[in-house]
Structure formats: structure tokens, C-alpha cells
N, CA, C, O and CB atoms as a CASP TS submission, in Angstrom:
PFRMAT TS
TARGET T0000
AUTHOR 0000-0000-0000
METHOD Language model
MODEL 1
PARENT N/A
ATOM      1  N   MET     1     105.473  47.746  27.977  1.00  0.00           N
ATOM      2  CA  MET     1     104.483  48.790  27.744  1.00  0.00           C
ATOM      3  C   MET     1     103.161  48.369  28.382  1.00  0.00           C
ATOM      4  O   MET     1     102.725  47.229  28.220  1.00  0.00           O
ATOM      5  CB  MET     1     104.304  49.062  26.219  1.00  0.00           C
ATOM      6  N   SER     2     102.532  49.282  29.100  1.00  0.00           N
ATOM      7  CA  SER     2     101.283  48.947  29.787  1.00  0.00           C
ATOM      8  C   SER     2     100.093  49.043  28.837  1.00  0.00           C
ATOM      9  O   SER     2     100.122  49.763  27.838  1.00  0.00           O
ATOM     10  CB  SER     2     101.071  49.871  30.993  1.00  0.00           C
ATOM     11  N   GLN     3      99.064  48.306  29.177  1.00  0.00           N
ATOM     12  CA  GLN     3      97.835  48.322  28.380  1.00  0.00           C
ATOM     13  C   GLN     3      97.049  49.594  28.689  1.00  0.00           C
ATOM     14  O   GLN     3      96.942  50.003  29.845  1.00  0.00           O
ATOM     15  CB  GLN     3      96.969  47.057  28.662  1.00  0.00           C
ATOM     16  N   ILE     4      96.504  50.210  27.647  1.00  0.00           N
ATOM     17  CA  ILE     4      95.688  51.416  27.789  1.00  0.00           C
ATOM     18  C   ILE     4      94.236  50.979  27.864  1.00  0.00           C
ATOM     19  O   ILE     4      93.787  50.167  27.055  1.00  0.00           O
ATOM     20  CB  ILE     4      95.921  52.421  26.601  1.00  0.00           C
ATOM     21  N   ASN     5      93.500  51.509  28.826  1.00  0.00           N
ATOM     22  CA  ASN     5      92.083  51.177  28.982  1.00  0.00           C
ATOM     23  C   ASN     5      91.253  52.233  28.256  1.00  0.00           C
ATOM     24  O   ASN     5      90.870  53.248  28.837  1.00  0.00           O
ATOM     25  CB  ASN     5      91.682  51.093  30.498  1.00  0.00           C
ATOM     26  N   TYR     6      90.982  51.977  26.977  1.00  0.00           N
ATOM     27  CA  TYR     6      90.220  52.923  26.169  1.00  0.00           C
ATOM     28  C   TYR     6      88.790  53.058  26.677  1.00  0.00           C
ATOM     29  O   TYR     6      88.202  54.136  26.593  1.00  0.00           O
ATOM     30  CB  TYR     6      90.216  52.488  24.706  1.00  0.00           C
ATOM     31  N   ALA     7      88.230  51.979  27.201  1.00  0.00           N
ATOM     32  CA  ALA     7      86.844  52.003  27.676  1.00  0.00           C
ATOM     33  C   ALA     7      86.665  52.958  28.854  1.00  0.00           C
ATOM     34  O   ALA     7      85.573  53.488  29.060  1.00  0.00           O
ATOM     35  CB  ALA     7      86.402  50.599  28.077  1.00  0.00           C
ATOM     36  N   ALA     8      87.714  53.178  29.616  1.00  0.00           N
ATOM     37  CA  ALA     8      87.625  54.078  30.769  1.00  0.00           C
ATOM     38  C   ALA     8      87.696  55.545  30.368  1.00  0.00           C
ATOM     39  O   ALA     8      87.403  56.430  31.172  1.00  0.00           O
ATOM     40  CB  ALA     8      88.731  53.768  31.754  1.00  0.00           C
ATOM     41  N   MET     9      88.090  55.803  29.113  1.00  0.00           N
ATOM     42  CA  MET     9      88.210  57.185  28.635  1.00  0.00           C
ATOM     43  C   MET     9      86.872  57.693  28.127  1.00  0.00           C
ATOM     44  O   MET     9      86.070  56.937  27.580  1.00  0.00           O
ATOM     45  CB  MET     9      89.270  57.288  27.525  1.00  0.00           C
ATOM     46  N   SER    10      86.646  58.978  28.315  1.00  0.00           N
ATOM     47  CA  SER    10      85.483  59.616  27.696  1.00  0.00           C
ATOM     48  C   SER    10      85.745  59.714  26.199  1.00  0.00           C
ATOM     49  O   SER    10      86.872  59.509  25.750  1.00  0.00           O
ATOM     50  CB  SER    10      85.202  61.035  28.317  1.00  0.00           C
ATOM     51  N   ASP    11      84.724  60.022  25.437  1.00  0.00           N
ATOM     52  CA  ASP    11      84.900  60.198  23.991  1.00  0.00           C
ATOM     53  C   ASP    11      85.962  61.261  23.711  1.00  0.00           C
ATOM     54  O   ASP    11      86.835  61.076  22.864  1.00  0.00           O
ATOM     55  CB  ASP    11      83.559  60.590  23.321  1.00  0.00           C
ATOM     56  N   LYS    12      85.873  62.364  24.430  1.00  0.00           N
ATOM     57  CA  LYS    12      86.813  63.466  24.226  1.00  0.00           C
ATOM     58  C   LYS    12      88.232  63.034  24.579  1.00  0.00           C
ATOM     59  O   LYS    12      89.172  63.329  23.842  1.00  0.00           O
ATOM     60  CB  LYS    12      86.404  64.688  25.068  1.00  0.00           C
ATOM     61  N   GLU    13      88.391  62.333  25.706  1.00  0.00           N
ATOM     62  CA  GLU    13      89.715  61.869  26.110  1.00  0.00           C
ATOM     63  C   GLU    13      90.298  60.884  25.098  1.00  0.00           C
ATOM     64  O   GLU    13      91.482  60.957  24.769  1.00  0.00           O
ATOM     65  CB  GLU    13      89.646  61.219  27.489  1.00  0.00           C
ATOM     66  N   LEU    14      89.467  59.963  24.606  1.00  0.00           N
ATOM     67  CA  LEU    14      89.936  58.983  23.633  1.00  0.00           C
ATOM     68  C   LEU    14      90.350  59.663  22.336  1.00  0.00           C
ATOM     69  O   LEU    14      91.376  59.321  21.748  1.00  0.00           O
ATOM     70  CB  LEU    14      88.852  57.939  23.360  1.00  0.00           C
ATOM     71  N   ARG    15      89.555  60.620  21.895  1.00  0.00           N
ATOM     72  CA  ARG    15      89.897  61.361  20.681  1.00  0.00           C
ATOM     73  C   ARG    15      91.222  62.094  20.860  1.00  0.00           C
ATOM     74  O   ARG    15      92.091  62.032  19.991  1.00  0.00           O
ATOM     75  CB  ARG    15      88.779  62.358  20.319  1.00  0.00           C
ATOM     76  N   GLN    16      91.377  62.786  21.984  1.00  0.00           N
ATOM     77  CA  GLN    16      92.615  63.520  22.244  1.00  0.00           C
ATOM     78  C   GLN    16      93.801  62.570  22.356  1.00  0.00           C
ATOM     79  O   GLN    16      94.891  62.870  21.869  1.00  0.00           O
ATOM     80  CB  GLN    16      92.485  64.352  23.524  1.00  0.00           C
ATOM     81  N   TYR    17      93.587  61.426  22.998  1.00  0.00           N
ATOM     82  CA  TYR    17      94.656  60.427  23.115  1.00  0.00           C
ATOM     83  C   TYR    17      95.104  59.984  21.725  1.00  0.00           C
ATOM     84  O   TYR    17      96.300  59.949  21.436  1.00  0.00           O
ATOM     85  CB  TYR    17      94.181  59.204  23.949  1.00  0.00           C
ATOM     86  N   PHE    18      94.148  59.647  20.871  1.00  0.00           N
ATOM     87  CA  PHE    18      94.529  59.192  19.535  1.00  0.00           C
ATOM     88  C   PHE    18      95.246  60.284  18.750  1.00  0.00           C
ATOM     89  O   PHE    18      96.214  60.005  18.043  1.00  0.00           O
ATOM     90  CB  PHE    18      93.299  58.727  18.769  1.00  0.00           C
ATOM     91  N   LEU    19      94.780  61.518  18.870  1.00  0.00           N
ATOM     92  CA  LEU    19      95.430  62.608  18.146  1.00  0.00           C
ATOM     93  C   LEU    19      96.881  62.798  18.601  1.00  0.00           C
ATOM     94  O   LEU    19      97.722  63.234  17.815  1.00  0.00           O
ATOM     95  CB  LEU    19      94.646  63.909  18.339  1.00  0.00           C
ATOM     96  N   ARG    20      97.176  62.478  19.853  1.00  0.00           N
ATOM     97  CA  ARG    20      98.549  62.566  20.360  1.00  0.00           C
ATOM     98  C   ARG    20      99.366  61.307  20.058  1.00  0.00           C
ATOM     99  O   ARG    20     100.596  61.349  20.034  1.00  0.00           O
ATOM    100  CB  ARG    20      98.531  62.813  21.861  1.00  0.00           C
ATOM    101  N   HIS    21      98.666  60.178  19.824  1.00  0.00           N
ATOM    102  CA  HIS    21      99.338  58.891  19.594  1.00  0.00           C
ATOM    103  C   HIS    21      98.789  58.262  18.313  1.00  0.00           C
ATOM    104  O   HIS    21      98.165  57.202  18.350  1.00  0.00           O
ATOM    105  CB  HIS    21      99.139  57.925  20.813  1.00  0.00           C
ATOM    106  N   ARG    22      99.021  58.911  17.207  1.00  0.00           N
ATOM    107  CA  ARG    22      98.445  58.475  15.925  1.00  0.00           C
ATOM    108  C   ARG    22      98.921  57.094  15.484  1.00  0.00           C
ATOM    109  O   ARG    22      98.280  56.462  14.643  1.00  0.00           O
ATOM    110  CB  ARG    22      98.781  59.478  14.852  1.00  0.00           C
ATOM    111  N   GLU    23     100.008  56.630  16.025  1.00  0.00           N
ATOM    112  CA  GLU    23     100.489  55.299  15.676  1.00  0.00           C
ATOM    113  C   GLU    23      99.704  54.193  16.391  1.00  0.00           C
ATOM    114  O   GLU    23      99.826  53.021  16.037  1.00  0.00           O
ATOM    115  CB  GLU    23     101.967  55.182  16.009  1.00  0.00           C
ATOM    116  N   ASP    24      98.913  54.556  17.380  1.00  0.00           N
ATOM    117  CA  ASP    24      98.146  53.575  18.168  1.00  0.00           C
ATOM    118  C   ASP    24      96.865  53.212  17.419  1.00  0.00           C
ATOM    119  O   ASP    24      95.824  53.847  17.590  1.00  0.00           O
ATOM    120  CB  ASP    24      97.809  54.138  19.590  1.00  0.00           C
ATOM    121  N   LYS    25      96.965  52.192  16.598  1.00  0.00           N
ATOM    122  CA  LYS    25      95.826  51.776  15.770  1.00  0.00           C
ATOM    123  C   LYS    25      94.682  51.223  16.617  1.00  0.00           C
ATOM    124  O   LYS    25      93.520  51.317  16.220  1.00  0.00           O
ATOM    125  CB  LYS    25      96.270  50.724  14.752  1.00  0.00           C
ATOM    126  N   ALA    26      94.996  50.649  17.776  1.00  0.00           N
ATOM    127  CA  ALA    26      93.939  50.141  18.660  1.00  0.00           C
ATOM    128  C   ALA    26      93.092  51.289  19.198  1.00  0.00           C
ATOM    129  O   ALA    26      91.885  51.137  19.385  1.00  0.00           O
ATOM    130  CB  ALA    26      94.548  49.336  19.830  1.00  0.00           C
ATOM    131  N   ALA    27      93.717  52.434  19.447  1.00  0.00           N
ATOM    132  CA  ALA    27      92.977  53.607  19.916  1.00  0.00           C
ATOM    133  C   ALA    27      92.039  54.110  18.825  1.00  0.00           C
ATOM    134  O   ALA    27      90.891  54.462  19.095  1.00  0.00           O
ATOM    135  CB  ALA    27      93.947  54.728  20.349  1.00  0.00           C
ATOM    136  N   LEU    28      92.536  54.140  17.594  1.00  0.00           N
ATOM    137  CA  LEU    28      91.682  54.556  16.476  1.00  0.00           C
ATOM    138  C   LEU    28      90.504  53.601  16.336  1.00  0.00           C
ATOM    139  O   LEU    28      89.368  54.044  16.165  1.00  0.00           O
ATOM    140  CB  LEU    28      92.490  54.611  15.157  1.00  0.00           C
ATOM    141  N   ARG    29      90.760  52.299  16.406  1.00  0.00           N
ATOM    142  CA  ARG    29      89.696  51.305  16.269  1.00  0.00           C
ATOM    143  C   ARG    29      88.666  51.472  17.395  1.00  0.00           C
ATOM    144  O   ARG    29      87.462  51.393  17.148  1.00  0.00           O
ATOM    145  CB  ARG    29      90.287  49.869  16.283  1.00  0.00           C
ATOM    146  N   ALA    30      89.129  51.700  18.617  1.00  0.00           N
ATOM    147  CA  ALA    30      88.223  51.881  19.748  1.00  0.00           C
ATOM    148  C   ALA    30      87.337  53.110  19.528  1.00  0.00           C
ATOM    149  O   ALA    30      86.137  53.078  19.802  1.00  0.00           O
ATOM    150  CB  ALA    30      89.020  52.020  21.066  1.00  0.00           C
ATOM    151  N   TYR    31      87.941  54.189  19.031  1.00  0.00           N
ATOM    152  CA  TYR    31      87.180  55.421  18.794  1.00  0.00           C
ATOM    153  C   TYR    31      86.167  55.227  17.669  1.00  0.00           C
ATOM    154  O   TYR    31      85.012  55.633  17.798  1.00  0.00           O
ATOM    155  CB  TYR    31      88.130  56.584  18.454  1.00  0.00           C
ATOM    156  N   LEU    32      86.591  54.610  16.571  1.00  0.00           N
ATOM    157  CA  LEU    32      85.671  54.383  15.453  1.00  0.00           C
ATOM    158  C   LEU    32      84.550  53.415  15.831  1.00  0.00           C
ATOM    159  O   LEU    32      83.406  53.594  15.412  1.00  0.00           O
ATOM    160  CB  LEU    32      86.436  53.844  14.243  1.00  0.00           C
ATOM    161  N   ASP    33      84.872  52.404  16.613  1.00  0.00           N
ATOM    162  CA  ASP    33      83.845  51.478  17.082  1.00  0.00           C
ATOM    163  C   ASP    33      82.806  52.218  17.930  1.00  0.00           C
ATOM    164  O   ASP    33      81.603  51.990  17.810  1.00  0.00           O
ATOM    165  CB  ASP    33      84.482  50.328  17.892  1.00  0.00           C
ATOM    166  N   ARG    34      83.299  53.093  18.776  1.00  0.00           N
ATOM    167  CA  ARG    34      82.403  53.870  19.632  1.00  0.00           C
ATOM    168  C   ARG    34      81.473  54.742  18.794  1.00  0.00           C
ATOM    169  O   ARG    34      80.275  54.822  19.065  1.00  0.00           O
ATOM    170  CB  ARG    34      83.212  54.741  20.607  1.00  0.00           C
ATOM    171  N   LEU    35      82.028  55.392  17.779  1.00  0.00           N
ATOM    172  CA  LEU    35      81.207  56.229  16.902  1.00  0.00           C
ATOM    173  C   LEU    35      80.204  55.384  16.122  1.00  0.00           C
ATOM    174  O   LEU    35      79.056  55.787  15.936  1.00  0.00           O
ATOM    175  CB  LEU    35      82.095  57.022  15.932  1.00  0.00           C
ATOM    176  N   GLY    36      80.637  54.220  15.671  1.00  0.00           N
ATOM    177  CA  GLY    36      79.772  53.341  14.897  1.00  0.00           C
ATOM    178  C   GLY    36      78.625  52.760  15.698  1.00  0.00           C
ATOM    179  O   GLY    36      77.593  52.396  15.132  1.00  0.00           O
ATOM    180  N   ASP    37      78.792  52.668  17.003  1.00  0.00           N
ATOM    181  CA  ASP    37      77.752  52.110  17.866  1.00  0.00           C
ATOM    182  C   ASP    37      76.634  53.106  18.163  1.00  0.00           C
ATOM    183  O   ASP    37      75.572  52.728  18.658  1.00  0.00           O
ATOM    184  CB  ASP    37      78.362  51.637  19.162  1.00  0.00           C
ATOM    185  N   ARG    38      76.879  54.368  17.861  1.00  0.00           N
ATOM    186  CA  ARG    38      75.867  55.391  18.153  1.00  0.00           C
ATOM    187  C   ARG    38      74.735  55.345  17.135  1.00  0.00           C
ATOM    188  O   ARG    38      74.953  55.029  15.965  1.00  0.00           O
ATOM    189  CB  ARG    38      76.504  56.790  18.167  1.00  0.00           C
ATOM    190  N   PRO    39      73.533  55.661  17.584  1.00  0.00           N
ATOM    191  CA  PRO    39      72.426  55.738  16.620  1.00  0.00           C
ATOM    192  C   PRO    39      72.646  56.913  15.671  1.00  0.00           C
ATOM    193  O   PRO    39      73.172  57.956  16.059  1.00  0.00           O
ATOM    194  CB  PRO    39      71.061  55.881  17.353  1.00  0.00           C
ATOM    195  N   ARG    40      72.245  56.727  14.456  1.00  0.00           N
ATOM    196  CA  ARG    40      72.400  57.786  13.455  1.00  0.00           C
ATOM    197  C   ARG    40      71.088  58.539  13.304  1.00  0.00           C
ATOM    198  O   ARG    40      70.014  57.944  13.222  1.00  0.00           O
ATOM    199  CB  ARG    40      72.852  57.201  12.091  1.00  0.00           C
ATOM    200  N   ASN    41      71.198  59.828  13.270  1.00  0.00           N
ATOM    201  CA  ASN    41      70.038  60.683  13.114  1.00  0.00           C
ATOM    202  C   ASN    41      69.949  61.094  11.641  1.00  0.00           C
ATOM    203  O   ASN    41      70.782  61.859  11.155  1.00  0.00           O
ATOM    204  CB  ASN    41      70.124  61.934  14.056  1.00  0.00           C
ATOM    205  N   ILE    42      68.944  60.587  10.939  1.00  0.00           N
ATOM    206  CA  ILE    42      68.746  60.947   9.534  1.00  0.00           C
ATOM    207  C   ILE    42      68.048  62.302   9.487  1.00  0.00           C
ATOM    208  O   ILE    42      66.928  62.451   9.975  1.00  0.00           O
ATOM    209  CB  ILE    42      67.913  59.853   8.771  1.00  0.00           C
ATOM    210  N   ILE    43      68.709  63.272   8.905  1.00  0.00           N
ATOM    211  CA  ILE    43      68.181  64.633   8.854  1.00  0.00           C
ATOM    212  C   ILE    43      67.158  64.781   7.739  1.00  0.00           C
ATOM    213  O   ILE    43      66.082  65.343   7.943  1.00  0.00           O
ATOM    214  CB  ILE    43      69.315  65.639   8.661  1.00  0.00           C
ATOM    215  N   THR    44      67.495  64.279   6.571  1.00  0.00           N
ATOM    216  CA  THR    44      66.638  64.428   5.397  1.00  0.00           C
ATOM    217  C   THR    44      67.085  63.441   4.326  1.00  0.00           C
ATOM    218  O   THR    44      68.045  62.694   4.516  1.00  0.00           O
ATOM    219  CB  THR    44      66.678  65.887   4.856  1.00  0.00           C
ATOM    220  N   THR    45      66.392  63.445   3.218  1.00  0.00           N
ATOM    221  CA  THR    45      66.790  62.647   2.058  1.00  0.00           C
ATOM    222  C   THR    45      67.006  63.589   0.880  1.00  0.00           C
ATOM    223  O   THR    45      66.531  64.724   0.890  1.00  0.00           O
ATOM    224  CB  THR    45      65.715  61.558   1.718  1.00  0.00           C
ATOM    225  N   VAL    46      67.711  63.122  -0.117  1.00  0.00           N
ATOM    226  CA  VAL    46      68.062  63.963  -1.261  1.00  0.00           C
ATOM    227  C   VAL    46      66.822  64.487  -1.984  1.00  0.00           C
ATOM    228  O   VAL    46      66.828  65.617  -2.471  1.00  0.00           O
ATOM    229  CB  VAL    46      68.937  63.184  -2.234  1.00  0.00           C
ATOM    230  N   ASP    47      65.782  63.698  -2.060  1.00  0.00           N
ATOM    231  CA  ASP    47      64.590  64.121  -2.808  1.00  0.00           C
ATOM    232  C   ASP    47      63.582  64.905  -1.968  1.00  0.00           C
ATOM    233  O   ASP    47      62.483  65.194  -2.441  1.00  0.00           O
ATOM    234  CB  ASP    47      63.909  62.915  -3.393  1.00  0.00           C
ATOM    235  N   ASP    48      63.933  65.247  -0.748  1.00  0.00           N
ATOM    236  CA  ASP    48      63.048  66.011   0.136  1.00  0.00           C
ATOM    237  C   ASP    48      62.965  67.456  -0.360  1.00  0.00           C
ATOM    238  O   ASP    48      64.001  68.093  -0.546  1.00  0.00           O
ATOM    239  CB  ASP    48      63.557  65.964   1.614  1.00  0.00           C
ATOM    240  N   PRO    49      61.761  67.988  -0.578  1.00  0.00           N
ATOM    241  CA  PRO    49      61.641  69.377  -1.052  1.00  0.00           C
ATOM    242  C   PRO    49      62.162  70.404  -0.034  1.00  0.00           C
ATOM    243  O   PRO    49      62.498  71.527  -0.409  1.00  0.00           O
ATOM    244  CB  PRO    49      60.185  69.685  -1.379  1.00  0.00           C
ATOM    245  N   ASP    50      62.229  70.026   1.243  1.00  0.00           N
ATOM    246  CA  ASP    50      62.744  70.921   2.289  1.00  0.00           C
ATOM    247  C   ASP    50      64.197  70.607   2.652  1.00  0.00           C
ATOM    248  O   ASP    50      64.650  70.931   3.750  1.00  0.00           O
ATOM    249  CB  ASP    50      61.870  70.823   3.540  1.00  0.00           C
ATOM    250  N   PHE    51      64.916  69.981   1.738  1.00  0.00           N
ATOM    251  CA  PHE    51      66.284  69.540   1.994  1.00  0.00           C
ATOM    252  C   PHE    51      67.153  70.664   2.557  1.00  0.00           C
ATOM    253  O   PHE    51      67.752  70.509   3.622  1.00  0.00           O
ATOM    254  CB  PHE    51      66.903  69.000   0.717  1.00  0.00           C
ATOM    255  N   ASP    52      67.226  71.783   1.857  1.00  0.00           N
ATOM    256  CA  ASP    52      68.095  72.894   2.276  1.00  0.00           C
ATOM    257  C   ASP    52      67.731  73.418   3.660  1.00  0.00           C
ATOM    258  O   ASP    52      68.608  73.645   4.493  1.00  0.00           O
ATOM    259  CB  ASP    52      68.017  74.032   1.266  1.00  0.00           C
ATOM    260  N   ALA    53      66.458  73.607   3.899  1.00  0.00           N
ATOM    261  CA  ALA    53      66.009  74.133   5.191  1.00  0.00           C
ATOM    262  C   ALA    53      66.351  73.163   6.327  1.00  0.00           C
ATOM    263  O   ALA    53      66.768  73.586   7.405  1.00  0.00           O
ATOM    264  CB  ALA    53      64.491  74.402   5.162  1.00  0.00           C
ATOM    265  N   LYS    54      66.174  71.875   6.082  1.00  0.00           N
ATOM    266  CA  LYS    54      66.467  70.879   7.120  1.00  0.00           C
ATOM    267  C   LYS    54      67.967  70.795   7.404  1.00  0.00           C
ATOM    268  O   LYS    54      68.374  70.648   8.556  1.00  0.00           O
ATOM    269  CB  LYS    54      65.937  69.500   6.700  1.00  0.00           C
ATOM    270  N   ILE    55      68.781  70.886   6.366  1.00  0.00           N
ATOM    271  CA  ILE    55      70.238  70.858   6.553  1.00  0.00           C
ATOM    272  C   ILE    55      70.686  72.091   7.321  1.00  0.00           C
ATOM    273  O   ILE    55      71.482  71.989   8.255  1.00  0.00           O
ATOM    274  CB  ILE    55      70.971  70.779   5.188  1.00  0.00           C
ATOM    275  N   GLN    56      70.180  73.250   6.936  1.00  0.00           N
ATOM    276  CA  GLN    56      70.548  74.483   7.634  1.00  0.00           C
ATOM    277  C   GLN    56      70.110  74.452   9.096  1.00  0.00           C
ATOM    278  O   GLN    56      70.848  74.901   9.973  1.00  0.00           O
ATOM    279  CB  GLN    56      69.931  75.693   6.934  1.00  0.00           C
ATOM    280  N   ALA    57      68.922  73.927   9.363  1.00  0.00           N
ATOM    281  CA  ALA    57      68.439  73.824  10.737  1.00  0.00           C
ATOM    282  C   ALA    57      69.322  72.873  11.550  1.00  0.00           C
ATOM    283  O   ALA    57      69.626  73.147  12.711  1.00  0.00           O
ATOM    284  CB  ALA    57      66.975  73.345  10.757  1.00  0.00           C
ATOM    285  N   ALA    58      69.729  71.768  10.947  1.00  0.00           N
ATOM    286  CA  ALA    58      70.594  70.812  11.643  1.00  0.00           C
ATOM    287  C   ALA    58      71.955  71.431  11.950  1.00  0.00           C
ATOM    288  O   ALA    58      72.501  71.219  13.032  1.00  0.00           O
ATOM    289  CB  ALA    58      70.770  69.538  10.802  1.00  0.00           C
ATOM    290  N   ILE    59      72.501  72.186  11.014  1.00  0.00           N
ATOM    291  CA  ILE    59      73.780  72.850  11.234  1.00  0.00           C
ATOM    292  C   ILE    59      73.650  73.870  12.367  1.00  0.00           C
ATOM    293  O   ILE    59      74.523  73.955  13.231  1.00  0.00           O
ATOM    294  CB  ILE    59      74.268  73.537   9.935  1.00  0.00           C
ATOM    295  N   LEU    60      72.581  74.628  12.364  1.00  0.00           N
ATOM    296  CA  LEU    60      72.350  75.612  13.421  1.00  0.00           C
ATOM    297  C   LEU    60      72.243  74.936  14.787  1.00  0.00           C
ATOM    298  O   LEU    60      72.826  75.404  15.764  1.00  0.00           O
ATOM    299  CB  LEU    60      71.076  76.419  13.131  1.00  0.00           C
ATOM    300  N   ARG    61      71.496  73.832  14.848  1.00  0.00           N
ATOM    301  CA  ARG    61      71.362  73.101  16.122  1.00  0.00           C
ATOM    302  C   ARG    61      72.731  72.617  16.609  1.00  0.00           C
ATOM    303  O   ARG    61      73.038  72.719  17.797  1.00  0.00           O
ATOM    304  CB  ARG    61      70.394  71.893  15.960  1.00  0.00           C
ATOM    305  N   GLN    62      73.545  72.096  15.701  1.00  0.00           N
ATOM    306  CA  GLN    62      74.863  71.612  16.078  1.00  0.00           C
ATOM    307  C   GLN    62      75.751  72.752  16.560  1.00  0.00           C
ATOM    308  O   GLN    62      76.485  72.600  17.537  1.00  0.00           O
ATOM    309  CB  GLN    62      75.517  70.897  14.907  1.00  0.00           C
ATOM    310  N   MET    63      75.687  73.882  15.884  1.00  0.00           N
ATOM    311  CA  MET    63      76.483  75.041  16.295  1.00  0.00           C
ATOM    312  C   MET    63      76.057  75.519  17.681  1.00  0.00           C
ATOM    313  O   MET    63      76.900  75.859  18.510  1.00  0.00           O
ATOM    314  CB  MET    63      76.344  76.186  15.269  1.00  0.00           C
ATOM    315  N   GLN    64      74.748  75.544  17.929  1.00  0.00           N
ATOM    316  CA  GLN    64      74.248  75.968  19.233  1.00  0.00           C
ATOM    317  C   GLN    64      74.649  74.977  20.317  1.00  0.00           C
ATOM    318  O   GLN    64      75.007  75.382  21.423  1.00  0.00           O
ATOM    319  CB  GLN    64      72.726  76.124  19.197  1.00  0.00           C
ATOM    320  N   ALA    65      74.595  73.694  20.015  1.00  0.00           N
ATOM    321  CA  ALA    65      74.994  72.677  20.987  1.00  0.00           C
ATOM    322  C   ALA    65      76.482  72.811  21.315  1.00  0.00           C
ATOM    323  O   ALA    65      76.886  72.656  22.468  1.00  0.00           O
ATOM    324  CB  ALA    65      74.686  71.261  20.450  1.00  0.00           C
ATOM    325  N   THR    66      77.284  73.096  20.304  1.00  0.00           N
ATOM    326  CA  THR    66      78.718  73.277  20.513  1.00  0.00           C
ATOM    327  C   THR    66      78.981  74.507  21.368  1.00  0.00           C
ATOM    328  O   THR    66      79.810  74.469  22.277  1.00  0.00           O
ATOM    329  CB  THR    66      79.450  73.397  19.171  1.00  0.00           C
ATOM    330  N   GLU    67      78.283  75.588  21.081  1.00  0.00           N
ATOM    331  CA  GLU    67      78.433  76.813  21.884  1.00  0.00           C
ATOM    332  C   GLU    67      78.032  76.556  23.326  1.00  0.00           C
ATOM    333  O   GLU    67      78.713  76.997  24.253  1.00  0.00           O
ATOM    334  CB  GLU    67      77.584  77.961  21.297  1.00  0.00           C
ATOM    335  N   ASN    68      76.929  75.842  23.518  1.00  0.00           N
ATOM    336  CA  ASN    68      76.460  75.553  24.888  1.00  0.00           C
ATOM    337  C   ASN    68      77.445  74.683  25.638  1.00  0.00           C
ATOM    338  O   ASN    68      77.674  74.897  26.828  1.00  0.00           O
ATOM    339  CB  ASN    68      75.093  74.867  24.857  1.00  0.00           C
ATOM    340  N   SER    69      78.031  73.706  24.968  1.00  0.00           N
ATOM    341  CA  SER    69      78.995  72.835  25.644  1.00  0.00           C
ATOM    342  C   SER    69      80.283  73.595  25.942  1.00  0.00           C
ATOM    343  O   SER    69      80.940  73.324  26.948  1.00  0.00           O
ATOM    344  CB  SER    69      79.297  71.590  24.786  1.00  0.00           C
ATOM    345  N   ASN    70      80.651  74.541  25.084  1.00  0.00           N
ATOM    346  CA  ASN    70      81.839  75.349  25.349  1.00  0.00           C
ATOM    347  C   ASN    70      81.603  76.331  26.488  1.00  0.00           C
ATOM    348  O   ASN    70      82.525  76.642  27.242  1.00  0.00           O
ATOM    349  CB  ASN    70      82.257  76.102  24.092  1.00  0.00           C
ATOM    350  N   ASP    71      80.372  76.820  26.617  1.00  0.00           N
ATOM    351  CA  ASP    71      80.041  77.731  27.710  1.00  0.00           C
ATOM    352  C   ASP    71      80.177  77.028  29.052  1.00  0.00           C
ATOM    353  O   ASP    71      80.636  77.624  30.026  1.00  0.00           O
ATOM    354  CB  ASP    71      78.618  78.283  27.542  1.00  0.00           C
ATOM    355  N   GLY    72      79.784  75.775  29.104  1.00  0.00           N
ATOM    356  CA  GLY    72      79.862  75.010  30.343  1.00  0.00           C
ATOM    357  C   GLY    72      81.281  74.637  30.721  1.00  0.00           C
ATOM    358  O   GLY    72      81.551  74.342  31.885  1.00  0.00           O
ATOM    359  N   ALA    73      82.203  74.645  29.753  1.00  0.00           N
ATOM    360  CA  ALA    73      83.585  74.253  29.998  1.00  0.00           C
ATOM    361  C   ALA    73      84.412  75.402  30.588  1.00  0.00           C
ATOM    362  O   ALA    73      85.526  75.185  31.065  1.00  0.00           O
ATOM    363  CB  ALA    73      84.223  73.766  28.704  1.00  0.00           C
ATOM    364  N   SER    74      83.875  76.602  30.555  1.00  0.00           N
ATOM    365  CA  SER    74      84.635  77.758  31.039  1.00  0.00           C
ATOM    366  C   SER    74      84.717  77.793  32.537  1.00  0.00           C
ATOM    367  O   SER    74      85.323  78.704  33.101  1.00  0.00           O
ATOM    368  CB  SER    74      84.022  79.036  30.543  1.00  0.00           C
TER
END
């Protein structure tokens, strides 16, 4: 069996690869490591009086980003 070069895959390719090869624990580890290395964006804290508004705004931004990335894929 040949070695798979996870580092050469894009995030999307690695995710799709793992979803097709769920028994490949090294692929899962590579994907989780990649996600863990990313900076985390703190949206709000539980005691923030604007908690709901900030969460809704973050969800809207994510939905718009997803729509924009899907538009470019067509």
C-alpha cells in the first residue's frame, strides 16, 4: 500500500478523502491537526449583553461566506 501525502491535499480534499476512507485514522489525525493549528476567532462570551446579536451576526457572515465560495465554484 502506498503512502498518502495528506500535506499535499487541500483542506477540502483531505476532508473528502477521510469521508471516503473512514478507516484511515492517519487521515483523520491530519485533518484534526490542521483544524487545531488554525487561530480561533472568539465571537463573544456568555456574559456579554450583546451575545445574541454577535452570534447571529457571526452566523450571517458564515452563511454569506459559504454562499460566496459556492458562487465561485460554479
